[in-house]
C-alpha positions as CSV (number, residue, x, y, z in Angstrom):
1,M,-15.2,-67.1,-26.3
2,Q,-12.2,-66.8,-28.4
3,G,-11.7,-63.1,-27.4
4,L,-13.4,-59.8,-27.5
5,L,-12.0,-57.3,-30.7
6,G,-13.1,-53.9,-32.4
7,E,-13.7,-50.6,-31.5
8,Y,-16.9,-49.4,-32.0
9,Q,-18.5,-45.9,-31.6
10,I,-21.8,-45.6,-30.7
11,N,-24.6,-42.8,-28.5
12,L,-25.6,-43.1,-24.8
13,D,-29.1,-42.3,-25.1
14,A,-30.9,-40.1,-22.9
15,K,-32.1,-42.2,-20.4
16,G,-28.3,-43.8,-20.3
17,R,-28.6,-46.9,-22.6
18,L,-25.8,-48.2,-25.4
19,K,-26.9,-50.6,-27.5
20,L,-24.2,-53.5,-27.4
21,P,-22.3,-53.1,-31.0
22,V,-23.6,-56.2,-33.5
23,G,-20.0,-56.1,-34.4
24,Y,-19.2,-57.2,-31.1
25,L,-23.0,-59.5,-30.4
26,K,-21.8,-61.5,-33.9
27,Q,-18.1,-62.8,-31.6
28,L,-19.9,-63.9,-28.5
29,N,-20.8,-67.5,-28.3
30,A,-24.3,-68.2,-28.8
31,G,-26.4,-68.3,-26.0
32,E,-24.1,-68.6,-23.6
33,D,-23.1,-65.5,-23.0
34,S,-26.3,-63.4,-23.2
35,E,-25.8,-62.1,-19.6
36,F,-23.1,-59.2,-18.8
37,V,-21.6,-57.8,-15.7
38,L,-20.2,-54.4,-15.9
39,N,-17.9,-52.8,-13.7
40,R,-15.8,-50.0,-12.8
41,G,-12.3,-49.8,-15.2
42,F,-8.3,-48.9,-13.9
43,E,-8.8,-45.6,-15.5
44,K,-11.7,-43.6,-16.6
45,C,-13.5,-46.4,-18.5
46,L,-15.8,-49.1,-17.9
47,A,-15.1,-52.9,-17.8
48,F,-18.1,-55.2,-19.4
49,Y,-17.4,-58.9,-19.0
50,T,-19.5,-61.7,-20.6
51,M,-20.8,-64.1,-17.7
52,S,-18.5,-66.9,-18.2
53,Q,-15.5,-64.2,-18.4
54,W,-16.7,-62.5,-15.2
55,K,-16.6,-65.9,-13.8
56,V,-13.2,-66.4,-13.9
57,V,-12.3,-62.7,-12.9
58,S,-14.2,-63.0,-10.1
59,D,-12.9,-66.8,-8.8
60,Q,-9.2,-65.3,-9.9
61,I,-10.2,-62.8,-6.9
62,K,-11.6,-64.8,-4.8
63,E,-8.3,-67.3,-4.8
64,R,-5.6,-64.8,-4.6
65,T,-7.0,-62.8,-1.2
66,N,-7.7,-63.6,1.6
67,E,-11.1,-61.8,3.6
68,F,-9.5,-61.9,7.0
69,N,-6.9,-59.6,6.0
70,T,-7.5,-55.6,5.7
71,D,-5.5,-54.9,2.6
72,N,-7.6,-58.0,0.6
73,R,-10.9,-57.3,1.6
74,L,-9.4,-52.9,0.6
75,L,-9.0,-54.8,-2.9
76,R,-11.9,-57.2,-2.6
77,R,-14.2,-53.8,-2.1
78,M,-12.5,-51.8,-4.6
79,L,-12.7,-54.2,-7.8
80,L,-15.9,-55.8,-6.7
81,S,-17.7,-53.0,-5.4
82,G,-20.9,-51.5,-8.4
83,A,-20.2,-55.0,-10.9
84,T,-23.8,-55.0,-12.2
85,K,-25.3,-57.5,-13.6
86,L,-27.1,-56.5,-17.1
87,S,-29.4,-58.3,-19.6
88,P,-29.8,-56.7,-23.1
89,D,-33.1,-55.6,-23.8
90,S,-35.4,-56.9,-26.5
91,A,-34.1,-53.9,-28.9
92,G,-30.4,-55.3,-27.7
93,R,-29.1,-51.9,-25.4
94,I,-28.0,-52.4,-22.4
95,L,-29.1,-50.3,-18.9
96,L,-25.5,-48.7,-17.5
97,P,-25.8,-47.8,-13.5
98,K,-25.5,-43.5,-13.6
99,G,-23.0,-44.0,-10.9
100,M,-21.4,-45.6,-13.7
101,I,-21.9,-43.2,-16.2
102,E,-20.5,-40.7,-13.7
103,H,-17.4,-42.6,-13.1
104,A,-16.5,-42.7,-16.6
105,G,-17.3,-39.3,-17.7
106,M,-19.4,-39.8,-20.4
107,K,-21.2,-37.8,-22.0
108,K,-23.2,-39.3,-25.5
109,E,-20.4,-40.1,-27.9
110,I,-19.0,-44.1,-26.3
111,I,-15.8,-45.7,-28.1
112,F,-16.3,-50.0,-27.5
113,S,-12.9,-50.9,-27.1
114,G,-12.4,-54.6,-27.3
115,Q,-9.8,-56.1,-24.6
116,M,-10.1,-59.6,-25.5
117,D,-11.4,-61.1,-22.3
118,K,-13.0,-58.4,-21.6
119,V,-14.7,-54.9,-23.2
120,E,-14.1,-51.2,-22.3
121,I,-16.0,-48.8,-22.4
122,W,-15.7,-45.4,-22.6
123,D,-16.5,-41.8,-23.4
124,A,-14.6,-41.4,-27.1
125,A,-13.2,-37.7,-26.0
126,T,-11.6,-39.6,-23.3
127,Y,-10.6,-42.4,-25.6
128,K,-9.3,-40.4,-27.8
129,E,-6.7,-38.6,-25.3
130,V,-5.4,-42.0,-23.9
131,T,-4.9,-43.8,-27.3
132,N,-3.4,-41.2,-28.3
133,F,0.4,-42.2,-28.6
134,S,3.4,-42.5,-30.9
135,P,4.8,-45.2,-32.2
136,E,8.1,-44.5,-30.5
137,E,5.9,-44.8,-27.6
138,M,3.7,-48.0,-28.2
139,D,7.4,-49.3,-29.1
140,A,9.1,-48.5,-25.7
141,L,6.4,-49.7,-23.8
142,A,6.1,-52.7,-25.8
143,N,9.4,-53.4,-25.3
144,K,9.2,-52.5,-21.2
145,V,6.5,-54.9,-20.3
146,L,7.1,-57.3,-23.3
147,G,10.1,-57.3,-23.3
148,G,12.9,-57.0,-26.3
149,D,12.7,-60.6,-27.5
150,F,8.5,-61.3,-27.1
151,T,7.5,-62.9,-30.3
152,N,4.8,-64.8,-31.8
153,R,5.6,-68.3,-31.0
154,S,2.4,-69.3,-33.1
155,G,4.3,-67.2,-36.1
156,G,7.4,-66.0,-35.0
157,T,7.0,-62.4,-35.6
158,E,8.7,-59.9,-33.4
159,I,6.2,-57.7,-32.2
């Protein structure tokens, strides 16, 4: 998988189902990524992984934590509790567990936001709040996180 891109607004139905955006389905490896893992996000959102990307994430957690260490067990529990395997139904919908909907404070309008290795699923109003930043804030954060000399090495264009 190259990476999931794009933002899509969809509606959560009364039963807690979401139709997967066609734009994402077109980006997936045919057949390989037909199962998914849903987990709580770090913020008030859900993290949605293809099965192949979830394997990368779960392998990293397993390799970098020691189950005989209390803090490591707590971190594993925080990162892995609630992780749920999902498969779309014949209509291309996934059923979100009620606890996940509550964690993300989801109402009806939902945003799927591609984050390369996963998709974040947000309540639309919450997403609007967390993505409401000025160009100056974006510039300051990019410099803080990536450094002032960060460049797109393939094209040499400064970000």
